[in-house]
C-alpha positions in Angstrom: 14.0 -61.6 -26.0 15.4 -58.6 -26.9 18.5 -57.7 -25.3 17.8 -54.0 -25.6 14.9 -54.3 -23.4 15.3 -54.2 -19.9 14.0 -56.8 -18.1 11.4 -56.9 -15.0 10.4 -59.9 -12.1 6.9 -60.5 -12.2 5.1 -63.5 -10.5 4.7 -64.9 -14.3 8.2 -64.5 -15.5 10.1 -62.0 -17.0 9.1 -59.5 -19.9 10.0 -56.5 -21.1 8.8 -52.7 -19.4 6.7 -50.9 -21.8 7.2 -47.0 -22.5 4.6 -46.3 -20.4 6.2 -48.2 -17.6 9.0 -45.9 -18.2 7.6 -43.1 -18.8 5.8 -43.4 -15.2 8.8 -44.6 -13.2 10.4 -41.6 -14.6 7.5 -39.4 -13.2 7.8 -41.3 -9.8 11.7 -40.6 -9.5 10.6 -36.7 -10.3 8.1 -36.5 -7.5 10.5 -38.7 -5.3 13.4 -36.0 -6.1 10.6 -32.9 -5.4 9.7 -32.3 -1.8 6.3 -31.6 -2.7 5.2 -34.6 -4.6 3.3 -32.6 -7.2 2.0 -33.7 -10.3 2.0 -30.1 -12.2 5.6 -29.5 -10.3 7.1 -32.4 -12.7 4.8 -31.6 -15.6 7.8 -30.5 -18.3 6.2 -28.8 -20.5 4.3 -26.3 -17.7 7.8 -26.4 -16.3 9.5 -24.8 -19.5 6.6 -22.3 -20.0 7.2 -20.9 -16.3 11.0 -21.0 -16.5 10.7 -19.1 -20.0 7.9 -16.9 -18.5 9.8 -15.6 -15.3 13.3 -15.5 -17.2 11.6 -13.2 -19.6 10.1 -11.1 -16.8 13.7 -10.5 -15.4 15.1 -9.1 -18.6 12.2 -7.1 -19.4 13.3 -3.2 -18.6 10.8 -0.6 -17.5 9.6 1.0 -20.6 9.7 -2.4 -22.4 7.2 -3.9 -19.8 4.9 -0.3 -19.9 4.7 -0.9 -23.8 3.8 -4.9 -23.7 1.2 -4.4 -20.5 -0.8 -0.8 -21.3 -3.7 -2.1 -19.6 -2.0 -3.7 -16.4 -0.9 0.0 -16.3 -4.1 1.4 -16.5 -6.2 -1.0 -14.0 -3.3 -0.9 -11.3 -3.5 3.3 -11.3 -7.7 2.5 -11.3 -7.6 0.5 -8.5 -4.7 2.4 -6.6 -6.7 6.0 -7.4 -9.7 4.1 -5.0 -7.5 5.7 -2.2 -8.0 9.6 -3.3 -11.5 9.2 -1.2 -9.4 8.2 2.1 -6.8 10.9 1.3 -9.7 13.4 0.6 -11.5 12.9 3.5 -8.1 12.3 6.2 -7.0 16.3 4.3 -10.0 17.6 4.8 -10.0 16.6 8.4 -7.0 18.7 8.6 -8.2 21.7 6.9 -11.7 21.8 8.6 -9.9 22.6 11.9 -7.9 25.7 10.3 -11.4 26.8 8.3 -12.3 29.8 10.4 -15.9 29.1 9.6 -15.7 25.4 11.2 -13.9 26.9 14.0 -16.5 29.5 14.5 -19.3 27.2 14.4 -18.0 24.3 16.5 -14.8 25.6 18.3 -13.8 27.8 21.3 -12.6 30.6 22.8 -8.8 29.7 23.1 -6.0 31.7 25.3 -4.9 33.6 22.0 -8.3 35.2 21.6 -9.0 32.9 18.7 -11.5 30.0 18.0 -10.4 26.6 17.5 -11.7 23.0 17.8 -11.2 21.2 21.1 -8.4 19.0 21.1 -10.8 16.2 21.6 -12.9 17.2 19.3 -10.1 17.7 16.7 -8.4 13.7 17.5 -12.3 12.3 17.1 -12.8 13.7 13.4 -9.0 11.8 12.5 -9.8 8.9 14.7 -13.1 8.0 13.6 -12.4 7.2 10.1 -9.5 5.3 11.1 -11.3 3.1 13.5 -13.9 2.6 10.5 -11.2 2.0 8.1 -9.5 -0.3 10.9 -13.0 -2.7 10.7 -12.8 -2.5 7.2 -9.0 -3.9 7.0 -9.7 -6.6 9.0 -13.0 -7.9 7.1 -10.9 -7.0 2.9 -8.9 -10.4 3.4 -11.9 -12.9 3.9 -14.1 -10.7 1.8 -11.7 -10.5 -0.8 -10.6 -14.2 -0.9 -13.6 -15.3 -1.4 -15.4 -12.8 -3.9 -12.1 -11.3 -5.4 -10.6 -8.2 -5.4 -12.8 -6.6 -8.4 -16.2 -7.4 -6.6 -15.1 -6.4 -3.6 -13.8 -2.6 -4.3 -17.1 -2.3 -6.2 -18.9 -3.4 -2.7 -17.0 -0.5 -1.0 -17.6 2.2 -3.6 -21.6 1.3 -3.2 -20.7 1.8 0.5 -18.8 4.7 0.2 -21.2 6.3 -1.8 -24.4 5.9 0.6 -22.0 7.0 3.8 -21.4 10.3 2.3 -24.4 11.5 2.8 -24.1 11.1 6.9 -21.1 13.7 6.8 -22.4 16.3 4.8 -26.4 16.4 6.6 -24.3 16.4 9.9 -25.1 19.3 12.0 -22.9 18.5 14.9 -19.8 16.9 15.5 -20.9 13.9 17.0 -22.7 13.5 14.1 -19.8 14.5 11.9 -17.4 12.1 13.4 -19.9 9.3 13.3 -19.9 9.7 9.8 -16.5 9.6 9.2 -16.5 6.4 11.2 -18.7 5.1 8.6 -16.5 6.6 5.8 -14.0 4.5 7.0 -15.4 1.0 6.2 -15.1 1.4 2.5 -11.8 3.2 2.8 -10.0 0.0 4.6 -11.6 -2.4 2.1 -9.6 -0.2 -0.9 -6.3 0.7 1.2 -6.3 -3.6 1.8 -7.1 -4.2 -2.2 -5.2 -1.8 -4.2 -1.5 -2.4 -3.3 -2.3 -6.3 -3.2 -4.2 -6.2 -7.0 -1.8 -3.7 -8.4 1.4 -6.1 -7.7 -0.4 -9.0 -9.0 -1.2 -7.9 -12.6 2.1 -5.8 -13.6 5.2 -7.2 -14.4 8.7 -7.8 -11.9 10.1 -4.2 -13.5 6.1 -2.2 -13.0 5.8 -3.5 -9.7 8.0 -0.6 -7.6 5.9 2.6 -10.3 2.5 1.2 -9.5 1.9 -0.1 -6.5 3.7 3.8 -5.5 0.7 5.5 -7.2 -0.8 4.6 -4.4 1.1 7.9 -2.7 0.5 9.9 -5.7 -3.5 8.8 -5.3 -2.9 10.6 -1.4 -1.3 13.3 -3.1 -4.0 13.7 -5.8 -6.8 14.2 -2.5 -4.5 16.5 -1.1 -3.9 18.7 -3.9 -8.1 18.9 -4.4 -9.1 19.4 -0.7 -5.9 21.8 -0.4 -7.7 24.2 -3.8 -11.1 23.7 -2.5 -10.4 24.6 1.3 -8.0 27.9 0.0 -11.5 28.7 -2.6 -14.1 28.3 0.9 -11.4 29.6 3.6 -12.8 33.0 3.6 -16.6 32.1 3.1 -18.5 32.9 6.2 -21.2 30.3 6.4 -21.7 26.2 6.7 -21.0 25.4 2.8 -17.3 26.3 3.6 -17.1 22.9 4.9 -20.1 21.3 3.5 -19.2 21.9 -0.1 -15.9 20.2 0.0 -18.1 17.4 1.9 -20.0 17.2 -1.2 -17.0 16.6 -3.3 -16.6 13.2 -2.5 -19.3 11.9 -4.3 -17.4 12.7 -7.7 -15.5 9.6 -7.1 -17.1 7.1 -6.2 -19.9 6.0 -9.4 -17.0 6.6 -12.0 -14.5 4.0 -10.1 -17.7 1.6 -9.8 -18.3 1.5 -13.7 -14.6 1.9 -14.4 -14.1 -1.3 -12.1 -17.1 -3.1 -13.0 -15.3 -4.0 -16.5 -11.9 -4.6 -14.7 -10.1 -8.3 -15.2 -9.7 -9.8 -12.3 -6.5 -10.7 -10.9 -5.0 -14.0 -12.5 -3.3 -15.2 -9.3 -6.7 -14.8 -7.3 -8.4 -17.0 -10.3 -5.6 -19.4 -10.6 -6.1 -19.9 -6.8 -10.0 -20.7 -7.0 -9.0 -23.2 -10.3 -10.1 -20.9 -12.6 -7.5 -21.3 -15.2 -9.2 -20.4 -18.4 -10.3 -17.0 -16.8 -7.3 -16.3 -15.4 -5.2 -16.9 -19.1 -8.5 -14.4 -20.5 -7.0 -12.1 -17.8 -3.8 -12.2 -18.6 -4.7 -11.8 -22.1 -6.5 -8.9 -21.2 -4.0 -7.3 -19.5 -1.1 -7.6 -22.0 -0.9 -5.7 -25.3 -3.0 -7.0 -28.2 -1.4 -10.1 -30.0 0.9 -11.1 -27.1 1.3 -14.6 -27.3 2.9 -15.3 -24.3 0.1 -15.5 -21.9 0.0 -19.7 -21.6 3.9 -18.9 -20.1 2.8 -16.3 -17.9 0.0 -18.5 -16.5 2.4 -21.5 -16.5 4.6 -18.8 -13.9 1.7 -18.3 -11.7 0.2 -22.0 -11.5 4.0 -22.9 -10.5 4.3 -20.3 -7.7 0.3 -20.9 -6.6 1.3 -25.1 -6.2 4.4 -24.4 -4.6 2.8 -22.2 -2.0 -0.5 -24.4 -2.0 1.6 -27.3 -0.9 3.5 -25.6 1.5 0.0 -24.1 3.6 -2.9 -25.1 2.2 -6.0 -22.4 2.2 -5.2 -19.3 4.2 -6.4 -18.1 7.1 -5.4 -15.8 9.8 -3.2 -17.7 11.8 -1.1 -18.2 8.9 0.4 -14.9 8.8 1.6 -15.8 12.0 2.6 -19.4 11.6 6.4 -20.0 10.4 8.3 -18.2 7.7 4.9 -16.1 7.1 5.8 -14.8 10.6 8.8 -12.9 10.0 6.6 -11.4 6.4 4.1 -10.2 8.8 6.2 -8.7 11.2 8.1 -6.9 8.2 5.1 -5.7 6.6 3.1 -4.9 10.1 6.0 -2.2 11.3 7.0 -0.9 7.8 3.0 0.1 7.3 3.1 1.3 11.0 6.1 3.1 10.6 4.3 5.9 7.9 3.0 7.8 11.5 6.7 7.7 12.7 8.7 9.8 10.3 7.4 13.4 9.3 3.9 12.0 7.9 1.7 13.5 10.5 3.0 16.7 10.0 2.3 16.5 6.2 -1.6 15.4 6.9 -1.9 18.6 9.4 0.2 21.0 6.9 -2.4 24.0 7.1 -2.7 23.5 10.8 0.7 23.4 11.5 1.9 26.4 9.2 -0.7 28.1 11.1 0.8 27.1 14.4 4.6 28.1 13.5 3.2 31.5 12.7 1.9 32.2 9.4 -1.8 34.0 8.7 -4.6 31.7 7.5 -4.8 32.6 3.8 -1.1 32.2 3.7 -1.0 29.1 5.3 -3.5 27.6 2.8 -1.7 28.9 0.3 1.5 26.9 1.3 -0.3 24.2 1.7 -1.8 24.5 -2.0 1.9 24.8 -2.6 3.3 21.6 -0.7 0.8 19.3 -2.0 1.7 20.2 -5.4 5.6 19.6 -4.4 4.3 15.9 -3.0 2.7 15.4 -6.5 6.0 16.0 -8.1 8.3 14.0 -5.8 5.5 11.0 -5.9 6.2 10.6 -10.0 9.9 10.9 -9.2 9.6 8.1 -7.0 8.8 5.7 -9.5 12.1 6.6 -10.9 13.7 6.1 -7.7 12.2 2.8 -6.6 13.0 1.3 -10.2 16.8 2.4 -10.2 17.4 1.8 -6.1 15.1 -0.5 -4.8 13.1 -0.6 -2.4 15.2 -0.9 1.1 17.6 1.8 0.4 14.8 4.5 -0.6 13.3 3.7 2.7 16.6 4.1 4.8 17.7 7.3 3.0 14.0 9.0 3.2 14.0 7.9 6.8 16.9 9.4 7.8 16.9 12.5 6.0 13.2 13.2 7.4 14.6 12.3 11.0 17.5 14.9 10.6 15.4 17.9 9.1 13.1 16.7 11.6 15.4 17.6 14.4 16.5 21.0 12.7 12.7 22.0 12.9 12.4 21.1 16.8 15.6 23.1 16.8 14.2 26.2 14.9 11.0 26.3 17.2 13.3 26.4 20.6 15.7 29.0 19.9 13.9 33.1 20.3 10.8 33.0 18.0 11.2 35.7 15.2 9.4 36.5 11.8 12.5 34.2 10.5 12.1 31.2 12.7 8.5 31.3 11.9 9.3 30.5 8.1 12.2 28.4 8.4 9.6 26.2 10.6 6.8 26.4 7.6 10.3 25.7 4.9 11.0 22.2 6.9 7.6 21.6 7.1 7.3 21.3 3.4 10.7 19.9 3.0 9.5 16.8 5.4 6.5 16.3 3.7 8.0 16.4 0.0 10.9 14.1 1.6 7.7 11.5 2.6 6.0 11.7 -0.5 8.8 11.1 -2.7 10.1 8.2 -0.4 9.4 6.2 2.2 5.4 6.7 1.7 5.6 5.4 -1.7 8.4 2.9 -0.8 6.0 1.5 1.7 3.4 0.2 -0.5 5.8 -1.8 -2.7 7.1 -3.3 0.1 3.9 -4.2 1.8 2.8 -5.8 -1.6 5.8 -7.8 -2.4 6.4 -8.9 1.5 3.4 -11.5 1.8 2.9 -14.7 0.3 0.4 -14.4 -3.0 -1.3 -16.9 -0.8 -1.6 -14.7 2.0 -1.6 -11.4 0.1 -5.0 -10.3 0.6 -5.2 -11.2 4.5 -1.8 -9.7 5.0 -2.2 -5.8 3.3 -5.4 -5.9 5.3 -3.3 -6.6 8.7 -0.8 -4.3 7.7 -2.5 -2.0 7.5 -5.0 -2.6 10.4 -1.3 -2.2 12.0 -0.9 1.1 10.7 -4.2 2.1 12.2 -3.1 0.4 15.4 -0.2 2.9 15.4 -1.7 5.7 14.0 -5.0 6.2 16.2 -2.8 7.2 19.5 -0.6 9.4 17.2 -3.0 11.5 16.1 -4.3 12.6 19.2 -0.8 13.2 20.6 -0.1 15.0 17.0 -3.2 16.8 17.8 -2.3 17.5 21.8 1.7 18.7 20.4 0.2 21.5 17.9 -3.2 22.5 19.3 -3.2 25.5 21.3 -6.1 24.2 23.8 -3.3 21.3 24.2 0.6 21.8 24.3 1.2 24.4 21.4 4.7 23.3 20.5 4.3 23.8 16.9 7.7 23.3 15.8 9.1 21.8 18.5 7.0 18.2 17.7 10.2 17.9 16.0 11.9 16.4 18.6 9.1 14.0 19.0 8.7 13.1 15.4 12.6 12.9 15.0 13.4 10.1 18.0 10.3 7.9 16.2 12.1 8.1 12.6 15.3 7.0 14.2 14.0 4.1 15.4 12.1 3.2 12.3 15.2 3.2 10.5 17.2 0.9 13.2 14.6 -1.7 12.5 14.6 -1.0 8.8 17.9 -1.6 8.7 18.2 -5.1 10.4 15.1 -6.5 8.8 14.1 -5.0 6.1 14.8 -7.2 2.8 15.7 -5.3 -0.7 13.1 -7.4 -2.6 13.2 -5.0 -5.8 13.5 -7.7 -9.5 12.6 -10.5 -7.6 9.4 -12.9 -8.7 7.4 -14.3 -6.4 8.5 -17.4 -6.6 12.2 -15.9 -5.4 10.8 -13.9 -2.2 8.9 -17.3 -1.2 12.5 -19.3 -1.4 14.8 -16.3 0.3 11.9 -16.0 3.1 11.5 -19.9 3.4 15.4 -20.1 3.6 15.5 -17.6 6.6 17.9 -15.5 4.6 19.6 -12.4 6.5 17.5 -9.0 5.2 20.9 -7.1 4.6 21.6 -10.4 2.2 18.8 -10.6 0.5 20.0 -8.5 -2.2 23.3 -10.8 -3.2 21.3 -14.3 -2.7 21.0 -16.2 -5.7 18.1 -18.2 -7.0 18.0 -20.5 -9.6 15.3 -20.4 -11.8 14.5 -23.8 -11.4 14.4 -24.2 -7.3 10.8 -24.8 -6.0 11.8 -24.9 -2.2 
């Protein structure tokens, strides 16, 4: 026997160990060291590819990522643009109550001698759509897990086209409210899927900017509504509100055609075992001729395998198990907090300006100016999120709005004059713009990144459901605060929303982690290790860690 050969005992004696035996022993040793005992996680070639892809994404700057993934940016924007329909309708309802023709048709005489929509119907117009959307977001996760982001969104767009008919032909507030409820269901599908899809198809450095385009879509919807209602607010016929309702049909069909040709999320395809399709999707998302798609696929396979070994097939119950409970709580609280830091003033801006003492025509003009400023702030948020991160922008945005909300309340509490009316209107504009440039877009990025990939479709849906659970009663409260047939507090509502903004800030300071620049594998590890939210940014994760 060659003295260099390794002997091994057998029932028939001693014989040399073959190369295959050594290879199997090496693999077994690696498996024993790996808590997941996964063949994939000890495939050295695949793991090296995964390491290379993740390191490359960490090193890649924002502009370089845009140049290397132009189609990923395009498709992320298209999916996020579906939110323009919910935005359009939400702001449209806020403007309906300020349209003289609509108030004359469906309103009652208020104490000041003007026609106004009763508080219960005003809040119903807002709440009905949100109730429908609540149903939509709850069913979005299971549908998406089965059909994928692409087909779920296509189904939503078909439903949107059909349900607009109810609102357009409504001849009473009751039917209009019912129409809004039906329209809300596809809204829920869009808002649950869009941030998740956008976050999964773009590189790490682009996640903040691309998911923040959701807030820009809200601004685009509000700009269109502001322009249309400003043009029709002097009309005295039913077309003053039917024309804006009909304009909803300009969105679904073009988006449906585009999304039919969109690539599916490679993360979803890998979870379904369709790796060749995932590779093709990665090739479509990157610049033509890119050669790192195989490495990116390996990175996705690695993360999906780790999560699968931890939790298996996703279910709603998984959202409240183990470390996923913490992630779900962050998603839900962050989403719900959008209702407590000035957003409801922005949603009813025209009506707020009227209650602050502005004329109807000037209120519509000011609302148009506000929406344009919000759009500019949204674009600015892309750079802020890339430079400063999510936690920083959220905390400073919430703190700033809390201060302005309290100042708004003070302006409304002192002896009223022409100057105080304008001051209230100005602070209403500032609060709306600050929201649109900070915590508004940051929220969409946070909820898209916080959940595990395995539970993302479910988590974004449940998080948005938490938003609606908080929003529905808050809409009624906001209507009561502003409406002359309610409490008629005008700018004094700043005290209420300033107080709730402070609560949001405190909760975020202690519970909201910084996820900027982290891969999904790193985020999983940080949550699994139960790292404090304030230490996420400083904690180092090795590229070879699989825990």
